[in-house]
NUMITOR-98467 format. One line per field, with one value per residue (C-alpha): residue in three letters; x, y, z. Coordinates in steps of 0.5 Angstrom, whole numbers, plus 500, padded with zeros to 3 digits. Example, Ala and Ser with C-alpha at 12.3 -4.5 7.8 and 13.67 -1.06 7.14 Angstrom:
// NUMITOR-98467
resn [ALA|SER]
px [525|527]
py [491|498]
pz [516|514]
// end
This chain:
// NUMITOR-98467
resn [MET|THR|GLY|ALA|ASP|ALA|TRP|ALA|ARG|LEU|ILE|ALA|SER|GLY|ALA|PRO|VAL|ARG|ASP|PRO|VAL|ALA|VAL|VAL|VAL|ALA|HIS|ALA|ASP|ASP|GLU|THR|LEU|TRP|THR|GLY|ALA|ALA|LEU|GLY|ARG|MET|ALA|ASP|CYS|ARG|LEU|VAL|HIS|LEU|THR|ASP|SER|SER|PRO|ARG|ASP|LEU|GLY|ASP|ALA|ARG|ARG|SER|GLY|PHE|ALA|THR|ARG|GLY|ALA|TYR|ALA|ALA|ALA|ARG|MET|GLU|GLU|LEU|ASP|ALA|ALA|LEU|VAL|ALA|LEU|ASP|ALA|SER|PRO|ARG|ARG|PHE|ALA|TYR|GLU|VAL|PRO|ASP|GLN|GLU|ALA|PHE|GLU|HIS|VAL|PRO|THR|LEU|VAL|GLU|ARG|LEU|VAL|ILE|ASP|CYS|ALA|GLY|VAL|ALA|ALA|ILE|ALA|THR|HIS|PRO|TYR|GLU|GLY|GLY|HIS|PRO|ASP|HIS|ASP|ALA|ALA|ALA|LEU|ALA|VAL|ARG|ALA|ALA|ALA|ASP|ARG|LEU|GLY|VAL|PRO|VAL|VAL|GLU|PHE|ALA|SER|TYR|ASN|LEU|HIS|GLY|GLY|GLU|ARG|VAL|TRP|ALA|ARG|PHE|GLU|PRO|ASP|PRO|GLY|CYS|PRO|GLU|HIS|GLY|ARG|PRO|LEU|LEU|PRO|GLY|GLU|ARG|ALA|ARG|ILE|ASP|ARG|ALA|LEU|ALA|ALA|HIS|ALA|SER|GLN|ALA|GLY|VAL|PHE|GLY|ASP|TRP|ARG|PRO|GLU|VAL|GLU|ARG|TRP|ARG|ALA|ALA|PRO|ARG|TYR|ASP|PHE|THR|ARG|PRO|PRO|PRO|GLY|GLU|GLY|CYS|LEU|TYR|ASP|GLY|PHE|GLY|TRP|ALA|LEU|THR|SER|ARG|ARG|TRP|ARG|GLU|ARG|ALA|GLY|ALA|TRP|ALA]
px [294|291|294|300|304|303|306|312|314|313|317|323|323|326|321|319|313|309|302|302|305|306|313|312|319|320|327|331|335|331|329|336|337|330|328|334|334|327|325|328|324|318|314|309|311|309|315|312|317|314|319|324|329|331|330|329|335|340|345|345|345|351|355|354|356|349|347|340|334|332|339|340|333|334|342|338|333|339|342|336|336|343|341|335|339|345|339|335|329|324|318|313|315|311|314|310|315|314|321|325|322|315|311|307|305|302|299|291|294|299|294|289|294|296|289|289|296|296|289|289|296|295|300|303|310|313|317|315|314|319|321|328|326|319|318|319|314|309|310|307|302|299|300|296|290|291|291|285|281|283|282|290|295|301|308|314|321|326|329|334|332|335|337|342|343|345|343|341|340|335|332|325|323|320|312|310|304|308|313|318|322|328|333|341|342|346|353|349|344|349|353|348|346|353|353|346|348|355|350|348|353|351|348|355|356|349|350|358|360|354|351|345|346|340|332|327|320|314|306|305|303|296|300|297|301|299|304|311|314|316|323|327|326|326|332|330|329|337|337|336|330|325|320|320|317|312|310|309|305|301|299|299|292|288|290|291]
py [458|456|450|451|445|449|455|451|449|455|459|454|454|460|465|470|471|476|475|478|474|474|472|471|469|470|474|479|474|468|472|472|465|461|466|470|467|468|475|479|474|477|483|484|481|483|481|481|480|477|479|485|480|481|477|480|476|481|475|476|483|483|478|483|489|491|494|494|490|496|498|490|491|497|494|487|492|496|490|487|494|492|485|487|491|486|481|487|486|491|488|492|491|489|489|486|488|481|480|475|468|470|469|463|468|473|468|470|477|476|472|477|482|477|477|484|486|479|480|480|476|469|465|466|463|461|456|449|447|443|444|448|455|456|463|459|454|459|463|456|456|463|463|457|460|466|463|459|465|469|462|462|456|456|454|453|454|449|452|448|443|437|431|426|430|436|442|441|447|448|440|438|433|428|428|423|428|434|434|438|442|445|448|449|457|460|463|470|468|465|472|476|471|472|479|479|475|479|485|481|482|481|474|471|466|463|461|462|459|456|458|456|452|450|453|448|450|445|445|446|440|440|440|438|443|440|434|434|437|431|428|427|431|439|444|449|444|443|451|452|456|457|455|449|444|441|448|451|445|446|453|451|447|453|456|450]
pz [454|460|463|469|465|458|462|465|458|455|460|460|453|452|449|449|455|453|457|464|469|476|480|487|491|499|498|495|491|490|483|481|483|480|475|473|466|465|468|462|458|461|458|463|469|476|481|489|495|501|506|506|507|513|520|527|529|527|526|519|519|524|519|513|517|519|525|525|521|517|515|512|509|505|503|501|496|494|492|489|484|481|481|476|473|471|469|464|467|469|472|476|484|490|496|502|507|512|516|514|517|518|512|516|520|516|510|510|509|504|500|500|498|492|490|489|486|481|479|471|471|466|470|477|478|486|490|491|498|500|506|504|507|511|507|501|503|505|499|495|501|500|492|491|496|491|485|486|487|482|477|474|474|478|476|480|479|482|489|494|499|503|499|501|508|505|501|494|489|483|483|484|489|482|482|477|475|474|470|470|463|463|458|459|460|455|455|456|461|465|464|466|472|475|475|478|484|485|486|492|495|502|500|498|504|502|495|495|488|486|479|476|469|467|468|471|471|473|474|482|485|489|495|502|506|514|511|511|505|499|500|506|510|511|511|516|522|522|523|530|528|533|527|526|520|525|528|521|519|525|523|516|517|520|513|507]
// end
């Protein structure tokens, strides 16, 4: 199997994935929210977390009861341990430990590490470039650069983005050249994901009662990372962060 669309079809079908693949996500809990049902079907999976899931700003840490960034990051990794058990998944794990919201500052280094850690895989799965979170977009950029060097296809899982003025979960911005492939989750899969999301207790305020009901996959489009992401705008521009989508694109112009 060589083409990205064929890979998207396979993963979305619910069939076992026997060839080696890499799943590259920005934060602990992304693997559960977007690929939770698929991880247990991947016999040879490398799971890469680009960040340590802990911002330098201690707001998130303190809301979760942690006094330091390091303690919050450690707790996020412990939650990940429990979530993978709940998902019945045992990937090889790689943690790059970049601070949350800062992946865009490290894209060249991330690409070099991904080229090494993803060598020998048949495909790489990651976030779409949709302006949901700057680390999601950095993952899309870094994975595309690394995959092109490795000569492997890139597939995407649906994440979240801005639509109708609100955050919309597990929905792709349509691309006519990259049709999506979906499959309703089975009751057992939904139960495993529910247990795994419960393990990510520090993030309960983020995803709340939302739970995935459908797996959605597609071949990754050839994005122009120097232009605004597809869709209605950039969700994180409304978060009040120092990092804006304009600044992100200015830096991406040096790397894309």
